[in-house]
Structures are given as C-alpha cells and as structure tokens.
N, C-alpha and C positions, 0 to 999 in steps of 0.2 A: 751211408750210401744212398739212402732215400732222399729225394729232392727236398730242399729246405722248406719250400712252401707247404708241403704236406705236413712235415714235422711241426713247423711254427703254427700252422692253423690248428692242429690238434692240441698243442701246448696251450694256446690261447683259449681254446674251448674249455680245457680243464681249469685254467685260472679263473675264467669268468663264470664257471658253472653252467656252461651252455653245451653240454654233451648231448649229441643227437641220439635218438633211440635206434637209428639204423644207418650204416655206412656201406658204401661199395668201394672196395679197393681194386682198381683195375690196372693191369699192366702185364708185360711179358713174364715168363717163368723165371724164378730164382732171383728176383730183385728186391725182396724184403716185405712182401704183402703180409705173409703169415707172421713174420717177426714183429712188424709194427702192430699187428692185431694182438699179439701176446703182451707187448709193452703197454698198449692201451688198457688191456685187461689188468695188468699190474697197477697201472696208474689209478684205476678206478677202485681197486680192492686192496691196496697196500694197507697194512695195519696202522701205519702212521698217518693215514688220511689220504683223501684224493689229492694227487699232486702230479705235476708234469715230470717230476723226478722221483719215481718210486725208489724205495730204499734198497731193494734187491737182496735184503738179508732177513727180512721177517719170514714167518712160516708161509704166509700166503704167497709172497713173491717167489719163494723157493719152489713151492708146489706148482705154481704157474709155469716156471721154467722147466720143471720136470714133466708137465702135462698131466699132473694128478690132482689139480685143484677142482673140488667138487662143483664149483659154480662156473666153470669154464667148459663149454661143450664144443668140441671140434668135430665137425661132420664133413666127410668126404662125399660131395654130391656126385662124384663119378660112380660110386658104388651104392650110395644111399640117396637115390634120386626120385623115388616115388612119393605118392601122396601119403602113404602110411608113415613114412619117415618124418614128414612134416607134421602129421597129426600127433606123433609122439611128442614133438616139441610143444605143440599147442596144449597137449594134455598136462604138461608139467610146468608151463611157463607162468601160470598164475600163482604157483607156490612161491613163498619167500625164499631168498638165497640161504644156503646152508651155513656158510662161513663169511662170505663177503658182503659187499653192499649191492653188487649187481650180478645178475646172471648174464654171462656173455656167450653168445652163440656165434661161433666162427664157422661159416659154411664155405669150404674150399671148393674151387671149380664150380661155382654156383650156376654157371650157364648150362650145366648138365642136367639141372632139374627138369622134370617133365612139366608140361603145361598145367596139368592138374595140380602138381605140387606147388607151382608158382601161384596158382589161384588160391590154394589153401594158405600159403605164406602171406599173400596179400591181405587177407582178413586180419592176420596178426599184426602186420605192419600198420594197418589203418587204426587199430585200437590197441596199442602196445601197453603192457603193464609198466608202471613207473620204474620198476627195478630191473628192467631187461634192456640189453643192447645187442643188436644184430650186426655182424660184420660179414658181408658177402665178398669173398675174394674170387676174382675171375681173370682169365687171360683173354676172354672174348666178350667185351662189354656189349657189343651190338646184339648179342643173343639174350641179353637180359631184357624182359618186357618193359616197355615204357611205364606201365602202371606201377611196376616195382621201383624203377629208377626214380620216378617222381616223388617217391616217399622216402628216399635215402639221400644222404650227402655223398656225392661221388668224388673220389680222389683218384687222379691219374698218376700212376707210378711210371716215370720215364726211365728208360735204360740209362745207366751211368756211362760216362765216356771211358775210353780205354785208359786214359790217365787216372781217372778215379779208381778203376779196378786195380791198376798197377800200384797205386798208393795204398790201397786196402791190403793187397798181398804183402807189400813191404811192411806194413804195420804188424801183420800176423807173424811174419818171419822174425821181426825184431823182438816181439814179445816172447817168441820161442827160442831166440838166440840161434837161428839157423843161417848159415852162410848162403849167399845167393849172388847171381849175376843179373844185372838189370835187364839185359837183353832177353834172358829167359823169362822174366816176369812180363816183359812186353809181348813175348810170344804167347804166353798163357792168356793174357788180357785180350789179345786178338782172337785167339782160338775159342774163347768162351762166348763170343758174340753177344756181349752185354749182359750175360748172366752171372751175377755175383756168386750164387751158389755153385754154379758149374766151375767158375774160376777157383773157388776155394777147394773143390773136390779134386781138380786137376793138380793144384798146388800140393795137396796131401800126397797124391800119387808121385809127383815129381820128387818130393823129399825122400820118399821111400826108394824110388828107382835110382836116385842120385846118391844113395848111401849116406843120407843125412845132410845133403846140401843140394841146392838148386842151381845147376849150371846149364848153359845153352846147349851143349852137345847132347847131354843125357835127356834134356827136355825135348829136343828135336826127335830123338829116337823114340821117346815115349809117345809123342803125338803123331809120329809117322810123317814128319815134315820132310819134304823133298829137298835134297841138297841145293844150295844156292847156284852151283855151277850148271845144274840141269835147267833151272829156271832161266838163267841168263842165256843158255843155248837156245831154249825155246823162243825167247823174246827176239834173239838175233835172227833166227829163221823166220820169225813173224815179220820182222822189219824187211827182210828180203823177199817175202812172199814165197818162201821155199816150201811148197806144199809137201813134197816127198819127205823131207827130213822132219817136218812137223808130225806127219803121220807115223813115221818110224819111231820118233821119240815117245809118242803116246803108247805105241805097241811095247816099247822097251819098259816103260814105267809099269805097265800092266803086268808084263811077264815077271818083273822083279818084285811084284807084290805091293807096290805103293798104292795108297788110296788116291784114286784119280779125282775124287771130289775135293780133297785137300789140295792137290796139285792145281786144279782148275781155280780154286779160290785164291791161291797165291798168284796165279797169272792175272786174275781180275784185279787184285789189289795193286799189282805192279802197273797194269794198264791205266787204272784210275790215277795212280800217283804220277805217271808220265803225262797224262792229259792235263792234270791240274798244274803241274810244273811248267809245261809248255805254254799253257794258257796265260800264265802270269809272267811269262818272259824268262823263266828259269831254265837251265839246261838239264837234259836227261842223258844218261850214259849211252843209251841205245837209240832213242828216237829223236827226230828233229822237228822243227816247227812245221815243215811241209808235210809231215806225217799226220797232223791233227785230224784232217778229214777222214783218212783211212782208219785211224784209231777209234773215232766215234762209231764208225760202221762196225769195226771188229768188236768193240766193247758191247755193242747192242746184240750182236750175234752170240757172243760168248755168255752174256748174261742169261739169254733165253736157254742156251744149252745147259747151263748150270742147273736151272730150275727143272728142266725136262729130265735131265739125267738122274736126278735124285729120286724120281719115281719110276725109273725104267729098269728092266731086269738086267740090261747090259750097258752100263754107263759109257763104256769105251766106244760103242757105236755112235752115240749122240755126240761125243766130243770129236770123234773123227769126222763126222758129217759137218760139224761146225767149221772145222779146218778146211774141208773141201769147198765150202761155200766161198772162201776167200779167193778162190780162183777167178771169181766173176766180179771182183771189185772194179776192174778196169771198165766193165760194161755199164757201170752205174753212171747216170747223168743227172746233173742238178736241174732244178726247175727252170733256171735261167737258160741253160743249154737247150732244154726242150722247147722253150718259148721261141728261141732263135732258129729252131729246126724247121726246115721247109715242110718236112713230112708232117709235123705236128700241126702246122698252120693249114696245110691242104686238107688234112683230115677234118679239121674244124670247119673249113669252108664247105666241104662236101656234105657234112652233116647239117649245116645250118638251114638250107632250103627245105629239107625234109621236116625240120622242126617247125619252120614257119608255116608250111603247108598243113601240118597237123593242127597248129593253133588256129589257122583259118577255118579248117574243117569243123573244129570244136565251136567256133563262134557262129558258123552258119547253121549248124545242126545237121542231122543225118538226112540225106536225100535218097529215098528208097528208089525212085524212078531212075536216078543216075546210076545207082548200084546195079539195078536190073540190066541196064544197057551194058555195063562193064562185064557182068556175068555172061551175057550173050556172046561177047567176044571170046571169053575164056572157055565156057562150057557148051556153047552152041546156041543157035537161035531157037531151037525147039524148047530148050530149058527156059530161055528168056520169055518165050511166048507163054509157056505154062505158068510162070510166075505172074505174068501180066494178067492171065486169065483167072488166077486165084485171088485170094484176099490176104494181105499182109497187115498184121495188127501189132503195133509196138506196145509192149508192156514195160513195167518198171525194171525187170531183170532179164527180159528176153524179147525176141520177135517170134510171133506165132504165124505160120503160113498155112492157110486153109486151102486144100487142094482137092480137086475131083479125084475119084478113085482111078480114073483112066490115066491120069498123068502123075499120080503120086509116086509109083515106082521109079519113073524117069528122074524126078527131082531128088528122090532119096539116094539114087546112085551118085548124084553129083553134089551131095550135101557138104562134103568136105571142101569142095571148090567154092560153093556158094558162101560158106561160112567166112571165108577170107574177106568178103566184102561187107560184112555186117559187124558192127561194134559190140553186139551182145550175142549170147548163144541163141541158136535157131531151134525152134520146135516145130515139127510138121504135124498137122492135123488132117486126117482123111475124112472128108465129108461128101455128101451127095450134092449134085448140082444145085438143087433147090435150096440147100442150106447155106450156100455161099452168099453173103450179103451182096445185094446188087449195087454196083457202083453208079452213082448219079452223075450223068454227064451234063455238062453245062455248055451252052452255046456261047461262043465268044467271037469277036471280030478277028479276021485274018491279020489285021494290022497289029493286033496284040502279039500274035506269034512271031511276026517279023521283028518287033521291038525286043522281044525276049531273046531271039537268036542274035540280034545285033549287039545287045549289051550283056549277053550271057546271064540273064536274070531268071527269076522264077516268081510265080504268083503266090503271094502270101494270103490273099483273100479275093473272092470274086463275087460280084453283085450284078445280076441281070437287070437291065432297064425294064421298067414297067412290071417287075416281079413283085 
C-alpha cells in the first residue's frame, strides 16, 4: 500500500549498501509508516544477511514481527517526549547490538518531542555510531525542527486511493475465504478516509457483524450510513431551494439517532460528484447544467459547515444554519453584474475626489495656518486666536501646542474638535508668556500677498533685501 517510490528507494539503498543513519517517515495515520520501519529493521538484521527481501522465518525476523527483538527500540514520543527519555537512548547507543547488526530506534509521533529533547537528539544525529539507525515517524512533518530534518532522509507517505484500499481489502478476504460484496468494500474504503489501518479494522468488524460475510446492508448498519432515499430527498429539496423541508429532514435524522457528520459527508460527496459530472458534460439524476453556479456556492457553504460542526457541541445547529444561508443565494451578484451596476459606479465616483484631495494634501505637506483658520470656523474665533497667539511645534509623532495659562483651559475644552484638523496626535503644554518662543515677523511687499491670494500659493522661503 505504500507508494512504490518509497519502497524502491529503500530497496536500492539496501542493495547498494547506502543505508542512512536516520530517516523521517511522514504521512497521515494508518498508512504504513510503522510497518515499513519494522520491515527495514528486518532487512538490516535478518540472519541471512542484509537484503531487501528478509526471510521472515529466522529468529530475528520473527522477534521483530512480535516486537521482542532486543535491538529494536520502539518509543512513543506522545508519552515519552522529554529530554530524559532521549538521554536514555544516548546512554545506551554506544554499546554494540545484542543480536543483530544494527540497533534501530523507531520514534513514533516524533513531532511530540519537546524542544530540549530535540536538541539532545540532534547531538546524536550529528555524530551517530556506525551500528545505529533512527526512524522518526510523524503525522506532522512541519513540527519537526529544520536542524533535525536536515540530518535525515525524508520520505513522504501519500494516502492510498480508494481503489487501492478496496483491492487491499479484497486481498485480505480472499486469503481468509470470506464472502463479500464489492459495494460494501467500496463503502469501507470511502469511510476510512485513506487510512489503511482504519479500513482493515472496519473490515474486521464488518465480518463479525455480518455473521462471517461482508454485505452492503449490514455494513451500512454498522457504519450508520444514511439510507439512499433520504440522501436523494435532501438533494431534491436542495435543487428546489426548499428550505423548510431541508430543515425538517435534518431534524428527523437527528431525532432518529443518525450521525449527522456521516450524513453531511455523504451530501458533500454527492455534490462533488454532481459538479464534476456537469462540468465535463455528463448528466446528473437531480441537477442540471444551469445549477452549476449555485452548486459551487452550496458546496463552499457546506464544506465550512462540516469542519465547524465537528468541533461544535451541537452539530445540528451548524448544519441547519448552513441550510438557512441558501435562502440568500438569489441576492448574490457576480463581479460583472456589480461593474455594470450604476450604484457601484456612482460610489466609486463619489469616493475618487476625496482620494485625490488626500493625495494632494500629502504632496503639499501639512499647513498649520490653514488648519487654524478651519478650526476658527468650527470651534470659534477665540480658539483660533488663542492658537495663533501660542506656538505650535511639529515633532516626529505629534504636534505640541505651547499656550499661555490664561487661554489653556479654553483650548483644552475644544481639543477633540481641534484634533480633527491635525494629522498627528496633539499635546498641550502650559507655559508662561515669557517662555513662548517669539515669532519673528518679516516685512514683505503687499504685492506678494496679492500674488499669493491670486494663485492660492504659499511662501516656501523668504529673504529680505539688504538683510
């Protein structure tokens, strides 16, 4: 069941004598990581010699299968994850193997090790004894530190297809001479979600539940699969956007004790199948080509509901809410429709000048005097006069306004209004009249003022003649 590239690479390494001192086997649960680890251990320690095909009959091979081989150490990092557990490995690793050629350390759920444990393991991987091999099995490769990964050969174990799992189950049943129906095996393969170990476990239960055979009806009962008629009714109501009957059907399934997660998964599979068929021009029993747009929206909502409901105390509420959302499908508009909408265009038109004005203001820089004039219109001429009389200093993160004690309270009352006209936070400083820096006035020709008013300009610098 393991991908051929993984098996072939390991076989070639054994043939060429290029066995690594450390491996990482990464992939989802129940797809053969531990099994391959044990097979590799047998290949290295078989009494007939290192071979890609261990004999499976010698004492070493039998003990490895039983888990009692003294040179194979299986460690569950979920419960033995601390630095002391890794130190125990380091203390014994330098001793020679007891029976075999290699000591093989299989660390399951390796991503559960603590940071300190990983650091201790790193030292061992940097200077490994020649007679040791480490195999780190993990379902979460991203949690393995890069320093560890760089010192190991990483093998990705991909989940097998449903067809692969079905063929594997057929192989087991034929070996055991058990009668079966192919539809039942397809159902188990689907329900196992790519987990070979889970599929084998379900198959064992199905044989017992079915009184020595595996048939579709008993397997459906075992797995709590919802009858096909209920699935079809739900999909028909979905086609018609019949919200009331969709909600009632969910209520019925819940009251009758069906697993709503299994039901929802079946609905998602049917929706995916319908979308795929319609997209490639094939017919569907319930949906038509003009339903594709709605089906994409429905699939998206239902997918989110499935993941949310699995962690919610009352899944029925999440699934019912997903159905209620379908009521607003008609209100959805495509981007093309929005672009053609006058409301959309007018909104854009109204917003554009404000953006241009903002950009122009940024290019010019902040004009304090202009701001004071605007404040006077909003907060009153007395406040404006007080600001003109004071001193405003711009700093990196704020504006500081120095005010005489007599006008300070007046400005403080209007601080919220004043702040609207300043791009940075305002800080008020109360000072005596003598401490306010004197503003230097410069004489200039009246014609300059007229030019400024005519062209709405401002003076960037000023130089007096004869100065």
